[in-house]
C-alpha positions as CSV (number, residue, x, y, z in Angstrom):
1,M,107.9,93.5,102.5
2,M,108.4,96.9,102.7
3,T,108.4,99.1,106.1
4,D,106.9,101.9,105.1
5,P,104.6,102.0,102.2
6,I,103.2,105.5,102.0
7,A,107.1,106.5,102.2
8,D,107.6,104.5,99.0
9,M,104.5,105.9,97.2
10,L,105.9,109.3,98.0
11,T,109.6,108.6,96.4
12,R,107.6,107.4,93.4
13,I,105.8,110.2,93.0
14,R,109.2,112.5,93.6
15,N,111.2,110.3,91.3
16,A,108.7,110.6,88.3
17,V,108.2,114.2,88.8
18,M,112.0,114.6,88.6
19,A,112.2,112.4,85.5
20,G,109.4,114.5,84.3
21,H,107.4,111.4,83.6
22,E,103.2,111.5,82.9
23,T,102.6,108.9,85.0
24,T,104.0,105.8,87.7
25,M,102.8,103.4,89.0
26,V,102.3,102.4,92.9
27,P,101.1,99.3,94.7
28,A,97.4,99.9,96.0
29,S,96.2,100.1,99.3
30,R,92.9,101.6,100.5
31,I,95.6,104.3,102.5
32,K,97.2,105.1,99.1
33,Q,94.2,105.6,97.3
34,N,92.7,108.1,99.9
35,I,96.2,110.1,99.8
36,A,95.8,110.1,95.9
37,K,92.2,111.3,96.2
38,L,93.3,114.4,98.4
39,L,96.1,115.3,96.0
40,K,93.9,115.3,93.0
41,Q,91.2,117.2,95.4
42,E,93.8,119.4,95.9
43,G,95.0,119.9,92.4
44,F,98.6,118.4,93.1
45,I,98.0,115.2,90.8
46,S,95.8,115.2,87.2
47,G,94.1,112.0,88.5
48,Y,94.5,108.6,89.5
49,E,92.8,105.0,88.3
50,L,93.1,101.4,89.6
51,T,94.6,99.2,87.2
52,G,94.9,95.3,87.5
53,D,93.1,92.5,89.2
54,K,92.6,91.8,93.3
55,P,95.5,90.6,94.7
56,Q,97.9,92.9,92.8
57,R,96.5,95.8,92.3
58,Q,98.4,99.1,91.5
59,I,97.2,102.7,91.6
60,K,98.3,104.8,88.1
61,V,98.8,108.3,89.6
62,H,98.4,110.7,86.4
63,L,101.1,113.7,87.3
64,R,100.3,117.3,86.6
65,Y,102.7,120.0,85.1
66,D,101.6,123.8,84.4
67,E,102.0,124.8,80.6
68,K,105.6,125.6,81.1
69,G,106.6,122.1,82.1
70,T,106.7,122.8,85.7
71,P,105.8,120.4,88.0
72,L,102.8,121.2,90.1
73,V,104.2,119.2,93.1
74,N,107.2,120.9,94.6
75,G,107.8,118.6,97.2
76,L,106.7,115.6,99.4
77,E,107.7,115.1,103.1
78,R,106.4,112.1,104.9
79,I,106.3,113.4,108.7
80,S,104.7,110.4,110.7
81,K,107.0,107.5,110.5
82,P,106.8,103.6,111.4
83,G,109.6,104.2,114.2
84,L,108.3,107.6,115.0
85,R,104.3,108.4,114.7
86,V,103.6,112.1,115.2
87,Y,100.4,113.1,116.3
88,V,98.7,116.5,116.7
89,Q,95.8,117.9,118.2
90,R,93.2,119.9,116.6
91,G,94.8,123.6,117.6
92,E,98.4,122.2,116.6
93,V,97.4,121.1,113.1
94,P,100.2,122.8,111.1
95,R,100.5,125.2,107.8
96,V,102.2,124.0,105.0
97,Y,104.2,127.4,103.1
98,G,101.4,129.4,104.6
99,G,98.7,127.6,103.2
100,L,100.2,126.7,99.8
101,G,100.9,123.5,100.2
102,I,98.7,120.9,102.5
103,A,99.1,118.6,105.2
104,V,97.1,115.1,105.4
105,L,96.2,113.6,108.6
106,S,94.8,110.7,109.5
107,T,91.9,111.1,111.8
108,S,89.0,109.2,113.0
109,R,86.9,110.3,110.5
110,G,89.2,109.4,107.6
111,I,92.2,110.7,105.9
112,M,91.7,114.6,105.3
113,T,94.1,117.5,104.4
114,G,95.3,119.6,107.8
115,Y,92.4,122.1,106.8
116,Q,89.6,120.1,106.8
117,A,90.5,118.6,109.7
118,W,91.0,122.0,111.5
119,R,87.5,123.0,110.2
120,Q,85.9,119.6,111.6
121,G,88.0,120.5,115.1
122,V,89.7,117.1,115.1
123,G,93.2,115.7,115.3
124,G,95.3,112.6,114.3
125,E,98.4,111.3,112.9
126,L,100.2,113.7,111.0
127,L,101.2,111.8,107.6
128,L,102.7,113.9,105.4
129,K,103.4,117.3,103.8
130,V,103.0,118.3,99.8
131,W,103.9,121.8,98.3
């Protein structure tokens, strides 16, 4: 059993980027699908798809590189961990590298970027940062 599945997802993406892989497989869950959806919307990955049958579904994450072969994901950092949860109010939502990266929050209105949470005036659990 895994204690922090989100950190496992980030580690798999980080390792695949460092190895130069085109895709990586991640065990599926609803929160991971929402994180992958945000990463696609923000342009850090080129796409994702669900594979497999119900009990053991996987998310196939398609990584994105520029024309020189440099990955668009430079860093992934897990902020709120199972042993130390980090919550932010609507005015405390951090900016990542001056707006070049994104913060991902779990709010009462669902998983969203820090900018979206700031625009909607909601706070929540600060899950991760991507730049």
